[in-house]
C-alpha positions in Angstrom: 154.3 30.9 -198.9 154.0 27.7 -201.0 157.6 26.8 -200.0 156.8 26.9 -196.3 153.4 25.1 -196.3 155.0 21.5 -196.3 157.2 22.6 -193.5 154.3 24.1 -191.6 152.3 21.0 -192.1 155.1 18.9 -190.7 155.4 21.2 -187.7 151.7 21.0 -187.1 151.7 17.2 -187.3 154.6 17.0 -184.9 152.8 19.4 -182.5 149.7 17.2 -182.7 151.7 14.1 -182.0 153.3 15.7 -179.0 149.9 16.9 -177.7 148.5 13.3 -178.2 151.5 11.9 -176.3 151.0 14.4 -173.5 147.3 13.7 -173.3 148.0 9.9 -173.3 150.6 10.3 -170.5 148.2 12.4 -168.5 145.4 9.8 -169.0 147.8 7.0 -167.9 148.7 9.0 -164.8 145.1 9.6 -164.0 144.3 5.9 -164.4 147.2 4.9 -162.2 146.0 7.3 -159.5 142.4 5.9 -159.8 143.7 2.4 -159.5 145.8 3.4 -156.5 142.9 5.0 -154.8 140.7 2.0 -155.7 143.3 -0.3 -154.3 143.4 1.7 -151.1 139.6 1.7 -150.9 139.5 -2.0 -151.4 142.0 -2.5 -148.7 140.0 -0.3 -146.3 136.9 -2.3 -147.1 138.7 -5.6 -146.6 140.2 -4.5 -143.3 136.8 -3.3 -142.2 135.3 -6.6 -143.0 138.1 -8.5 -141.1 137.7 -6.2 -138.1 134.0 -7.0 -138.1 134.7 -10.8 -138.4 137.5 -11.0 -135.9 135.3 -10.7 -132.8 133.0 -13.3 -134.4 135.9 -15.7 -134.7 136.7 -15.3 -131.1 133.1 -15.8 -130.0 132.9 -18.9 -132.3 136.0 -20.4 -130.6 134.4 -19.7 -127.2 131.2 -21.4 -128.4 133.2 -24.4 -129.6 134.8 -24.7 -126.1 131.3 -24.6 -124.5 130.1 -27.3 -127.0 133.0 -29.5 -126.0 132.1 -29.2 -122.4 128.5 -29.9 -123.1 129.4 -33.0 -125.1 131.5 -34.2 -122.2 128.5 -33.6 -119.8 126.2 -35.4 -122.2 128.6 -38.4 -122.3 128.8 -38.5 -118.5 125.0 -38.2 -118.2 124.4 -41.2 -120.5 127.0 -43.4 -118.9 125.4 -46.2 -116.8 125.3 -46.0 -113.0 127.8 -48.2 -111.3 128.0 -49.5 -107.8 131.0 -49.5 -105.6 132.8 -52.0 -103.5 133.3 -51.0 -99.9 135.6 -53.7 -98.6 133.9 -57.0 -99.3 130.5 -55.5 -99.6 129.0 -54.2 -102.9 127.1 -50.9 -102.6 124.4 -50.2 -105.2 124.2 -46.8 -106.8 122.0 -44.4 -105.0 118.8 -43.1 -106.5 120.2 -39.6 -105.9 123.0 -40.4 -108.3 120.4 -41.2 -110.9 118.7 -37.9 -110.2 122.1 -36.2 -110.5 122.6 -37.8 -113.9 119.1 -36.7 -115.0 120.0 -33.1 -113.9 123.3 -33.3 -115.8 121.5 -34.6 -118.9 119.0 -31.7 -118.6 121.7 -29.1 -118.2 123.6 -30.6 -121.2 120.5 -30.4 -123.3 119.8 -26.8 -122.3 123.5 -25.9 -122.8 123.3 -27.5 -126.2 120.3 -25.5 -127.2 121.9 -22.3 -126.0 125.1 -23.1 -127.9 123.1 -23.8 -131.0 121.2 -20.5 -130.7 124.6 -18.7 -130.2 126.0 -20.5 -133.3 123.0 -19.3 -135.3 123.3 -15.7 -134.1 127.0 -15.7 -135.0 126.3 -17.2 -138.4 123.7 -14.5 -139.0 126.1 -11.7 -138.0 128.8 -13.2 -140.2 126.4 -13.4 -143.2 125.3 -9.8 -142.6 128.9 -8.6 -142.6 129.7 -10.6 -145.8 126.5 -9.3 -147.4 127.4 -5.7 -146.6 130.9 -6.3 -148.1 129.3 -7.9 -151.2 126.9 -4.9 -151.6 129.8 -2.5 -151.4 131.7 -4.5 -154.1 128.6 -4.8 -156.3 127.9 -1.0 -156.0 131.4 -0.3 -157.1 131.4 -2.8 -159.9 130.0 -0.4 -162.7 132.7 2.2 -161.7 135.4 -0.5 -161.8 134.3 -1.8 -165.2 134.2 1.8 -166.5 137.8 2.2 -165.3 138.9 -1.0 -166.9 137.3 0.0 -170.2 139.0 3.4 -170.0 136.2 5.8 -169.7 132.6 5.5 -168.9 131.5 3.7 -172.0 128.6 1.3 -171.3 129.3 -2.4 -171.5 127.8 -4.1 -174.5 125.1 -6.6 -173.7 126.1 -8.9 -176.6 128.5 -8.8 -179.5 126.9 -7.2 -182.5 126.6 -9.6 -185.4 127.2 -8.8 -189.1 124.8 -11.5 -190.1 121.2 -10.3 -190.0 118.9 -12.1 -187.7 117.1 -14.9 -189.4 113.5 -15.7 -188.6 111.6 -18.7 -189.6 108.0 -18.3 -190.7 106.6 -21.5 -192.2 103.9 -19.7 -194.2 106.5 -17.3 -195.7 108.9 -20.2 -196.4 106.1 -22.1 -198.3 105.3 -19.0 -200.4 109.0 -18.5 -201.2 109.3 -22.1 -202.2 106.2 -21.8 -204.4 107.6 -18.6 -206.0 110.9 -20.3 -206.7 109.1 -23.3 -208.2 106.9 -21.1 -210.3 110.0 -19.3 -211.7 111.8 -22.5 -212.4 109.0 -24.7 -213.8 106.5 -22.1 -214.9 103.1 -21.2 -213.4 101.2 -23.7 -211.4 
């Protein structure tokens, strides 16, 4: 029996090594699968975000087109009235042309207010979509960090120090200084 015990120990060590290698390989495969699933989930979340933002982009382009038209109307409304020449006679601008310019300025103002309100609404929708995406990512962050660390170990809040924490208490320091002086120079 004594002759076979070193051989048995070697066989047991070899078997443990193979078991460890198999366990490590299985763990690596499991992590790869989790990363693949996580990547797919991230892509799904990203595509969902972009599908929510795509109509907003289209609406923003339409709103920009409206704003350009409104700016053109505003420019025309603020242009001075000009008379015309009819042959050799100068014809002054009609008061109705002035009223038309006032109406055009009013419509440009109302259109600008409407475009601004639409811009605010689109910005709010965009922020809601981005906030929802951020919340999804933040909710998944602890799981992702656990995967990166290779288990579910909690993240350390700070690096532990080998140096004990020092505190400064002036009264204590004075007593220590007096004790040291008493030991060196004798009693006070």
